[in-house]
N, C-alpha and C positions, 0 to 999 in steps of 0.2 A: 503497500500499498503504498510507503513509502516512496518507496523508486518511481508509483505511478505519477505522486502527487508530485516531486522533485520535479520530474521529465516534464507534466503538464506544467509546470511553471518556470518555465528554461522556454518549453516553445510559444508558450501566450509572451513573457519578456521578450525573444529572440523567435521571431515568426521562420528569419529565411535555417532559423541552425539547423542542424542533420543531429538527432535523438541517438544515443546507440544506448542500449539498456546492456544489463550484466547482474545476472543472480551471482554468482557464486566471486570470491578471486581469481579461479582458474582462466572465469573467464573473461573478468576483467582485465587480467593481463593481459590477452590472448588478442584482448579488441584496443585497449592500446598503445601494444608492440605491431598491431596492423595499421593502428590507421593514424597515430602521432596526430592525437584532436587537438585541437586550442584549450581545449579545462575538461578536466576528469572533476567529477563529481562521486565520490566516495564513500556510502557508511563504514564506520571503525567498525562494526562487525557482521561480518559477512561468513559463509563457509567455505571454506580449502588451505587458510591459516586464521594466525593469531592479530591482532590487530596492527602490531607494529612490523609482523615480515607482512603481512600482504599489502601496507602502503607504500614499503620498502621495495619492494620487488613491481606495484605498481610505479612508484618514482623512478627507477632503474628500464624499465618496461619502456619507458614515455619521456625520458632529462628533462626535454624544454620545455614540456606540461606542465602547468601549476596543477596542482592538486587541492582542492577543495575537499575538508575533510563534515563529514554531517555526522554527529557523533552527542548521544546521553549522554556519553562516558564522563565522568568533571574527573578521576583518579592524575593528580598532579603527577606524577610516572611516565601515565603511560600516554601524556600531554606533549613532558619536556623529550620524552623521548619519540615525537613526531615532528615536535620543533625542530631536532635535530636534523631529522633527514630532510626539511628547506619547506614542510611544505604550504600552499600558499593563503593557510590560517583553515579556522574553525570554524562551523557555524552551530550551532547547536539548535537540535529536532525542535526544539520549543519554540523556535524561534518565527515569528511572524513570517506570510511572505516575502512584506520589502522587507522586508531585513536580508536576508535571505539571495531575493535580487540586488540588493545594496550592494550585499559584500560578493557575490559576483562579478560586478559590475566590478567594481575595488579590485580584483584580481586578477580580470581582463585587463586592465590599466594598469599592471604591473604590480599596484599596492601589495599589501599582506595584510586580511582581514586575521588578528591574534586575542585574545583574550588577556589584555594587559599581565593580571597577574604568573602568566606563564612565559611573558616574556622577566616578569621580572624575578622570578626562582630562577630563571636559565642565567639573569646575565650574576646572581646572588651565586649560584653553587660556579660560573667562572670565573668568581673575584668581581669584584669593581672595574668600572670598566675596560673588559673584556672585547673587543673589538665587533667580537664574531657576536657579543651575543647583547650588542647595545638594540634597544625597541626601536625596529624601523621607522623611518620618516613617512614622518604623516600629510599623505596628499591630498588635499580641497582645492575647489575649483575656488573660483573666486565667488560665484553666484551663489554654493553653500557655504564659507564665510560671510555674505552678506546675509542668507537663509540664519542664520548660527548668533548674528549679532543682532536680530530683531525677532530670534526668540528667549536671547537673552534678556529680551523687555519686557516680556512678558506680552507678545504678541500672540496672536491664534496663525493657521493658513491661511483664510481667510484673510486679516486685516496687511500677511505680510507678503499675497498675490494680488491685493491692491496698492500697496506700496511698490511693490517691484514690475507690475504692469503685468502679471502671470496668472498661469489659472490655479487653484488653488492644487489638483492634482499634480503641476511641472513641483508646486512649494516642498505638498508633501515624499517630493520623490528626492526631490533635493536633501530635505530634512533625512530619509531612509541613508543616503548614500552618506551624511556625513556622521551618522551615528554610530557607519558600521566599518568608516574610515576611521573616527576615533575609539572605534572600539569600547561604547557607551553600549548604557543598557536602554539608556530614554535622551526622551530631548534634554532633561534636566544635567543628566548624566555630561550628555556632549556640550554644551553652553559648560559645564566646569573642566570638562578635559581641556576642550579648546582654550577657556581662561589661562588653567593652570600651563597649557603652551604659548604662550603669547600670539593665540591666533583671531582671539576679539579681545 
């Protein structure tokens, strides 16, 4: 069901995309090696391999393809192991479709959607200032920053849309992308993180 839901969400957001599905890790490895897709979205737990082995072999099968892992697993050690494999991000299964869509857009644009605590844990284990484990640079567009600034003033999507002369749906998409790009859980958290980074 989760696989079908994700495939449907991708088809809705990217109608021109060709979506391939795999029911287990061995099928996923074969498909990744044969197709070299633009993006791999993988469940963390599938038949055929342990989570870390499964994702690791996916990375090896298509080394130039970003991998977004959809997971309900919150075990830090597992997530840290995947972080070290160089995956492009984690999308919790409980995320709303707008957040998952924003995470996909961020990954396709070359960014990484990672829980902040995972980056912090990795940096702590490697030692402060370890270059390989520094938090990835946050990439927000000017429009996303504009939207965040207005969210910070307490404005609703409709009010922001009126001020920026855009549709409420466009504002909602910009807000979701900014939340995903900052690794935030909601609008308020995004504003706090953006302020802490000096973005707004």
